[in-house]
C-alpha angles and dihedrals in degrees: 000000000000110000113217113246085221087074096044105040098060090061097037119118092224118115112281091246090058091047092049092052091049090050093048089050092049090049091051090048088058104259109153122239087212099051115130114231104232096182112122095256098032114131097207134268130000092269090054090053089049093058105029132064127144100207113094089205088066096052089097091057096038093057088058091061099093091100088050090051090050092048093050091047091048089051092056104271108161109218091198094067117106123252127210091272111134090247093046092246122179120223086262091053091049094051092046092051089050091054092043090054090044091054092049099044112010090161088068092065114088119215093255090059094043090062084077095057096090091044091050093049092052093044092049092050092051093046093049090049090053092044090052090050091049091047089051092049090050092049091046090050089051091050093048091049091049092049089049092051090049092047090049092051092049092039096050094061092041089048092055092049094049113108100175 
């Protein structure tokens, strides 16, 4: 089984420029930014890997992942898609849950975790912006399809009555 570099690079300890180059190469080779990681310990999709990592030692690298988040979003990653979280959360859901918990019990967040707050805020903002754009495109496509159906209904009768 070939493991997508899009799952590995966000949590790599390599410099962010090296990780970005590897992600660009993987995207150009056809790896999908929406692929679901089905390995036993996989967290979900590339965006999930870019924002979630359970090892405190990796927080220094994780907080550098904003350019990776932006690159994945630009490549078509959908931040609304569910991860492998038990509740089926999307990356947006995961970050919103983090902030909800932080708002309720900020004292439970040690300093090494709080270094991620700014990164999470910016990542969530970028993901919500893309989600809004995707929602608008979906809505527009529905409206266009509905207008086409209506035009076809109206046009079909008119077309049968045309004599010229």
